[in-house]
C-alpha positions in Angstrom: 0.0 0.0 0.1 2.8 2.4 0.9 4.7 1.9 -2.3 1.3 2.2 -4.3 0.8 5.6 -2.7 4.3 6.6 -3.3 3.8 5.7 -7.1 0.6 7.6 -7.4 2.1 10.8 -5.8 5.1 10.4 -8.2 2.6 10.1 -11.1 0.6 13.1 -9.9 3.6 15.3 -9.6 4.9 14.4 -13.2 1.4 14.8 -14.6 0.9 18.2 -12.9 4.4 19.2 -14.2 3.7 18.4 -17.8 0.2 20.2 -17.5 1.7 23.3 -16.1 4.5 23.3 -18.9 1.7 22.9 -21.5 -0.2 25.7 -19.9 2.7 27.9 -19.9 3.4 27.1 -23.6 -0.2 27.8 -24.3 -0.8 31.0 -22.0 0.6 34.4 -22.5 1.5 37.2 -19.8 -1.8 39.2 -19.5 -0.1 42.1 -18.0 2.4 43.4 -15.3 1.3 44.2 -11.5 3.8 46.2 -9.7 3.5 46.3 -5.8 5.4 48.7 -3.7 6.1 47.4 -0.1 7.6 49.1 3.1 6.8 52.8 2.1 3.4 53.7 1.1 4.5 57.3 0.4 6.6 56.3 -2.7 4.1 54.1 -4.4 3.4 56.5 -7.2 7.0 57.3 -8.0 8.2 53.7 -7.7 5.3 52.3 -9.7 5.9 54.7 -12.5 9.7 54.2 -12.3 9.6 50.5 -12.7 7.1 50.6 -15.5 9.6 52.8 -17.4 12.5 50.6 -16.6 10.5 47.6 -17.8 9.8 49.3 -21.1 13.6 49.2 -21.7 13.8 45.5 -20.9 15.4 43.8 -23.7 12.6 41.1 -23.9 9.0 41.5 -24.5 7.0 40.7 -21.2 3.3 41.6 -21.8 1.9 39.2 -24.4 4.9 36.9 -24.3 4.5 33.2 -23.5 4.6 32.4 -19.8 7.4 29.8 -20.4 9.6 32.6 -22.1 9.7 34.9 -19.0 12.7 34.6 -16.9 11.6 36.0 -13.5 15.1 35.6 -12.2 16.6 37.7 -14.9 14.0 40.4 -14.6 15.0 40.5 -10.7 18.7 40.9 -11.6 17.6 43.6 -14.2 15.8 45.7 -11.6 18.3 45.0 -8.7 21.1 46.4 -11.0 19.5 49.9 -10.8 20.7 50.4 -7.2 17.4 51.9 -6.3 15.6 49.1 -4.3 16.3 47.0 -1.1 14.7 44.0 -2.7 13.0 42.8 -5.9 10.7 39.6 -6.1 9.2 38.6 -9.5 6.7 35.7 -9.9 4.0 34.4 -12.5 0.5 34.6 -10.9 -2.2 32.0 -11.3 -4.0 34.4 -13.5 -1.1 34.6 -15.9 0.2 37.9 -14.9 3.6 39.0 -14.0 3.7 40.3 -10.4 6.7 42.4 -9.1 7.2 43.1 -5.7 9.5 46.0 -4.9 10.8 47.3 -1.5 12.4 50.7 -2.5 15.4 52.4 -0.7 13.9 55.4 0.9 16.1 58.6 0.4 16.5 61.1 3.2 18.6 63.7 1.2 19.8 64.3 -2.1 23.5 65.4 -2.6 24.8 67.6 -5.4 28.5 67.7 -6.3 29.3 69.5 -9.2 26.8 68.7 -11.9 26.1 65.2 -10.5 23.8 64.3 -7.8 22.5 61.1 -6.0 20.5 60.3 -2.9 21.3 58.6 0.4 19.0 56.6 2.5 18.9 56.6 6.5 21.8 54.1 6.6 24.2 56.1 4.4 23.8 53.9 1.4 24.0 55.8 -2.1 21.2 55.6 -4.2 21.4 56.5 -8.0 19.5 59.7 -9.0 17.4 58.4 -12.0 14.9 61.0 -13.4 12.1 58.3 -13.2 12.5 57.7 -9.6 12.9 61.4 -8.6 11.5 62.2 -5.1 11.5 65.2 -2.8 14.5 65.2 -0.2 16.4 67.6 1.5 19.3 69.0 -0.8 22.9 69.0 0.4 25.8 70.5 -1.3 29.5 70.9 -0.1 33.1 70.2 -0.2 33.2 66.5 0.4 36.1 64.3 0.3 37.3 60.8 1.5 37.5 62.1 5.0 34.3 64.2 5.0 31.5 62.4 3.3 27.9 63.3 2.9 26.6 60.8 5.4 28.4 62.7 8.0 25.5 65.2 7.9 22.9 62.4 8.4 22.3 63.3 12.1 21.5 66.9 11.3 19.2 66.0 8.1 17.3 63.5 10.5 17.0 66.2 13.1 15.7 68.7 10.7 13.3 66.3 9.3 11.8 65.5 12.8 11.5 69.2 13.9 8.5 71.3 12.5 10.3 74.5 12.8 13.4 73.5 11.0 11.6 71.4 8.5 9.4 74.4 7.5 12.6 76.8 7.6 15.3 75.1 5.7 15.3 74.7 2.0 18.8 73.2 1.7 22.1 72.6 3.6 25.6 73.6 2.5 28.7 71.8 4.0 31.7 74.0 3.8 33.4 71.5 6.1 32.5 69.2 8.9 32.5 72.1 11.5 30.5 74.5 9.3 27.1 73.2 8.2 25.0 75.9 6.8 21.3 76.0 6.7 19.7 77.9 3.8 16.3 79.2 5.0 13.4 79.2 2.3 13.1 82.9 2.8 16.0 84.8 1.2 18.3 87.2 3.5 20.7 85.0 5.6 22.0 81.5 6.4 22.5 79.8 9.5 25.8 78.3 10.6 25.0 75.2 12.7 28.6 74.3 13.1 28.9 70.3 13.6 26.2 67.8 14.2 26.5 67.9 18.0 24.1 69.9 20.6 21.4 70.1 17.8 18.5 70.7 20.4 20.4 73.4 22.0 21.5 75.2 18.6 17.9 75.0 17.4 16.4 76.7 20.8 19.0 79.4 20.5 18.1 80.0 16.7 14.4 80.1 17.8 15.1 82.5 20.6 17.0 84.8 18.3 14.2 84.8 15.7 11.8 85.9 18.5 13.9 88.5 20.3 16.0 90.1 17.6 14.7 89.6 14.2 11.3 91.5 14.7 13.5 94.6 15.2 16.4 94.0 12.9 14.6 92.4 10.0 15.4 89.4 7.9 18.1 91.0 5.7 20.1 92.7 8.4 22.6 89.8 8.9 24.1 87.7 6.2 25.0 84.9 8.6 23.7 83.8 11.9 26.0 81.5 13.7 24.6 79.2 16.6 27.8 76.9 16.6 29.1 78.6 19.8 28.0 77.4 23.1 25.7 79.9 25.0 25.7 82.6 22.4 24.6 83.6 18.9 27.0 85.4 16.6 25.5 87.5 13.6 27.4 88.9 10.7 26.0 92.2 9.2 25.2 92.2 5.6 26.4 96.0 5.3 29.9 95.8 7.0 30.8 99.1 8.8 34.1 100.9 8.4 36.7 99.5 10.8 37.8 102.2 13.4 41.4 103.2 13.5 43.4 100.8 15.7 44.0 102.0 19.3 47.0 101.0 21.0 46.9 98.5 23.7 43.4 97.9 22.9 41.7 94.3 22.6 41.2 93.5 18.9 37.5 93.4 18.0 36.0 92.2 14.8 33.9 94.8 13.5 32.2 92.3 11.2 30.6 90.1 14.0 28.2 91.2 16.8 27.9 88.7 19.6 24.3 88.7 20.6 24.4 86.3 23.7 23.5 89.2 26.2 20.5 90.2 23.9 18.9 86.8 24.4 18.3 87.5 27.8 17.1 91.0 27.4 13.5 92.1 27.3 11.9 93.3 24.0 11.9 96.5 25.2 15.7 96.4 25.9 16.4 95.1 22.5 14.3 97.7 20.7 16.4 100.6 22.6 19.7 98.9 21.7 21.9 100.8 19.2 24.3 99.0 17.0 
């Protein structure tokens, strides 16, 4: 009885394999279904991008016989785009090619010269293909082997989580690891955040500066507002005053910079009366 059952199962498997092959020979691919997993915000972008890439695939897919479609090769083709975490292809029971995509989610877009690419939360580089274009914070800078864009990730993530900075910042200019400039959406000045340490403290100092000083000075009074130093805000005037003649035995004072640490503890009325 045992051997009879085994023989029947073996015969059934052979029969089903032959039947499946015959069905594959006879049926054609009715269409392509693309499903995006992991990040619903990128559904439209990824689906459109994958469809454009499949249109360039060297073999016909829609309308091709099912037995001629190599799902492994399609997976390799899409994975080579360096845009996805994973790609899974299969033929559904309804004769359609089903593609499941887990995209790499960019957190910033880096511009170096006339080239650009994305970086995800883990610092992995993602090709900047037009069909997969998505909105992400823009970063430019002087990068090299010792100072790479992924070093700015803590600041980018902090800005993304902070409602005030997310609305304020249009891009980041990295002059070096210790001079990260935030470029506001409104024209007039840039904010030097220094490095990626003490981010909450720096944000609070900038917020206080905007509340206590900007209503009286205006958005175009200073070209640079620096919160990189502990316990103070330093602003550089847009129109530089003429430097006074040097006085012997006096302390050197940079006329281009005004330290505003004391102003942050003053009342609004005091600030309004303060002369430059």
